N, C-alpha and C positions, 0 to 999 in steps of 0.2 A: 073464174076468169079465162073467157078467151080470148088463143092470144093471137093478132094478128098475120096473114097470110104475107111470106116474104119472099120474095123471088128469091135472092144467091146469099148463099152465107160464105164467107171467106173465112178456112181453117185456119190458123197460125201456133203448130209446134215450135213455143219457144223453149230454149235451151243454151244460157249465157249469151246471149241474147242483147244485153243494157248497152243502149247506146244508138240499137239500128231501130228500137220499137217504133219514137214517135217518129221516125224519117218512114218506116214502112207503111203509118197509119197516112201521116198526109199524102205519102206518091198516091195512095188507095183511092183519096180521098178525088184529090185532085187529075190523076191518069185513068179512074173506072169509074167511081160514084159519080162527076159530076157528067161524066160522056154519058148514063146511062137514065136520066134523071125521073124517068117512064117507070122504074124497073128499084123494088124497096131489096136492100140489103142491111145486112148484120154481120160483124164483124168478132168470129169466140178465138181469140187469143185461149193458146194453153198451156200454165205454166208448169214443164215438166221435173219443179225438183230444182233451181236455180241456182246459185249457188251466190251467185253477184244478186247484181240489186236489179234486175230483170223484173221482182213480182210489183217493183213498186214504182219503174216507174208504169206500166198496168195500172197500177190502183190510179196514178196521175191524170192518165188517158181515161181511163171509165169514167171518172168524176167530169170528166171538159167531154166525156161522149154518150153519155149514158144511154140513147136512145138507138147509138149504130156500135157499141160495142159491149162485148161479155168475156169476164175474165171465169178461164178453172182454175184453182191451181190442186195441183195434184199433193200431196205429201208426199213425196219422194220423188225421186228419179226411177218412172215406172219404163222410158227408152220412149224414143220415135212416136214408132207406131201405137202404143199406145194409148201416148197423147193425142194423134189424131186419134184413132178411135174415139176416144174421148169429146172430143171434138165433133163428128157424126152423129153420134147418141143425142148431143146438145143443139146440135140444128135443125130451126124450121126452113131454110130454107127451101125452094121444090127443084132446089142441086145446089153443090154443092162444091166448094175451090178451095183445092188444096195448092198452098205454096209457103214458100219458108222463108223467116224470118230474117234471113241474112239480106235481101235485095241482092241475092244473085239469079234470084227468076223476075224477066220482067213484067213487070205488076200491068201494064198494058195491055199484055198481052188476053188479059181475064174480057175483055172487050171482044177478043173475037170469038172467044169461049164463050160466050154469054150468046154470041148470034147464033153461031153455031147450036146452041143448044135449045132455045129459045126457037128460032125462025127456019131447021132444018131438022129437027127432033133427032140429033143425036143426042142418045143414052152415053158416051162416053167419047169425053176430047180430052186430046193428050198429047200435051206441048214436050217434041221428043228434041235431044240436045244431037245439034251437031257436031258443035264445039265444045272447048269447056278451056274456059282462060284462068287457070288453076298453073297450078306446079307438072313436071314433066311423070312424077310416081304417082302423083293421085290422078291423071290422065291417062297411062298406066294401067293401075290399080282397079280402076273403072272400068276401062273396056276391055279390062283379061275380065271380071267379075259378070259386067251382061252379056260376053260372048261365050263361055261356060253356061251360064242359065238360056241361053238363046239355043246352045245347041243339046242339052239334054230337058229343059221343060219346058218350053216357050219359042216354037221356031219364031215369034209372032212379035217375038219380043223386041225396041228397036234398038240400034245396034250400040250408040250408046246411053240406053234406060232414058227412065223418067221419073217424077216424081212430082213434077207441077201437071196438074187432074184436076177436070169434070167433072162428076156422077152426078148422072140423074139420081130424085129423088129413090125412083125401085132396085138401082145401081148400088146407094149405101143401103137401103137393107136389109139387103143378099147377104154384103160384105162384115153389117153385124149381128146377120142371124148366124153365120158358119162359128163364131166363139171356136175357133181356132186358136191354142195355147201361144206354139211358136210358132205365129201366122211369116205369109212374105206379100211385104200389099202389092207391089205388080204384079204376085200370081193371080191375086184372089181378084184383079180390074179384069185383067185378062179371062183368065179359067172362065166369069160369066159367058162370055162367045157375045156381048154386045158386039153391032158393029164401031168401029175407031175410025170418031173424025185427028188422025195426026197435024201435029202443027209443029215447025220447026223451028229452029229456036239456036242461036250461044250463048249458051251458061259463064252471066260475068264473073270477074273474080270477088272473093270476096273483101268489103271493105275495111267494116270493123267486126273487132274478135279475132277467129280463127276454130276452122269445125271441129268439133267434139267427137266426129264419126271418121271411128281411131280401125286401125290395122283391123285390128282385132275383134272390132265391134262387127268389119266388115263381112267377116272367116265367116266369123257367129252367124250371118244371116247371109249367106251362100251356102250352109249348108244347109239353113233351113228351106230356102228354099228348091235348093234339089232334093234333100228329103222326100217334103211334104207335097210334089209337082212332079219326079220321076220314081220310076222303077228301076236305073240303073247302076246305085248302089249295090242294091240285093241280088240284079241277072249278074255281075261282074265280083262281087265273090263265087256266085257262080259258076262262072265261066274259069276263074282262079282258079276254085277248088278241079274244076275238071280237068282243064288241064295241069294240074301237080301232077296230080293223082294216074296222070297217066303218064308223065314223065316216070315216075316212081316205082311204076309197075312196071315202063321198058325197060328202070337203068337193073329193079330189081330182075327178071326175065333175060338181060348181060350178064350182070356177074352169075344166075343162077346155072348160065350155058357156057360158060366160062369153067367153070367149078366142074364141069358134067366134062363137058371135050377138048380141054382146052388143059384144064390143073390149072388156072392161073388164079391163083384169091387176089384178092384184088388189096392191096396194103396202103397206108398212110392218113394221118391225122387229119390234115387240109382238107382232105376231100367228105372226112366223120364227118368236120369239124361247120364244112361248108351249107353241108346240105342243114344240119341240127340249125343251123343261127338264119338259112335263105327261111329252113320249111319253119321255125319258130317265129318270124317278120311277118308271114304273111299269116297266121292264125292271130298274131297281135293285135292284124291291120282289119281280121272280118270281125273278130270281138269290137274293136274300138267303132267299128262300124254300127255291127249289133245296140253296140251301146246306148250310141246316139236317138237310133232308132228306140230302143228301150225309154232313154231319160224324156224323150217328146211322149212317150204315149202316156210316165206318171205323170210328166204335168198337166199330160189334157183330163184326164182320168181323176186329178187332183180335185178341179173344178174349183180355184182358185180366185177373187173376183183379178181380174188383166190389171184391175188401177184401181188408187183408192183416192175420192177430193178431197178433200180438206178442205175448201167454202168456193164456193159459184157467186161473180160478182156483176148482175146483172138486171 
């Protein structure tokens, strides 16, 4: 059976979003689908192993709108990025739009995104955050995260980051073909090099539930982004190694000259311990960076499935 052509697919990863999903669909129908009656649409929800009643809510939505909604249930929690990739793979649209399920990103912006894609042939449309209606800690950590990424990996990274994007089918296929085990989603988009249309907006406060995007997950994602798209860690190791070696050679020369001409022995337990601790710390830091690279290489060569689908409702 040949599937009908779809103009745009809306991809929504779901993880502990019980209570906000019905409202999300209602707003999308009112603010987006009703405003683009000449364009066909599908909404794909990916339940990423939620431990609440998110899937039951999605099941009810699918039963009420089987021609509009598709639900993919993963066997367990594989992470937001893998849930998005599952949605990408099963999307039929000429373009795809990734949006969160918590309504922090204004759905009405999708109308502008669709316009830029179909009328101005934009391959990538990114909604960039001008501000965030969130706690000071979340704003601070987010700004630090994207500042580091902008400095080390992507000069064109928006200052406050992005998640809310429209991608053409061509860009989607390029991302799916990369098959990175520890991918950095924003980096994959910027890496393609296609011209980007930016739309600024203010990210809203989350009204229902709480974010599962923890500080530890941010750190891991930051490391993925830096190691995947920057030579900085390896070059930093080389520079630190060279500087440490020069200091060591200089100190050794100082000791030798002192003994040879001044007959001044270098005494003391403290200098020795300081040297040992500093050098040991540098060595452990180097081994940790090498270990991060080796772990990601191991992840890549294992070739494990990035996610496992339990069932698809369509």
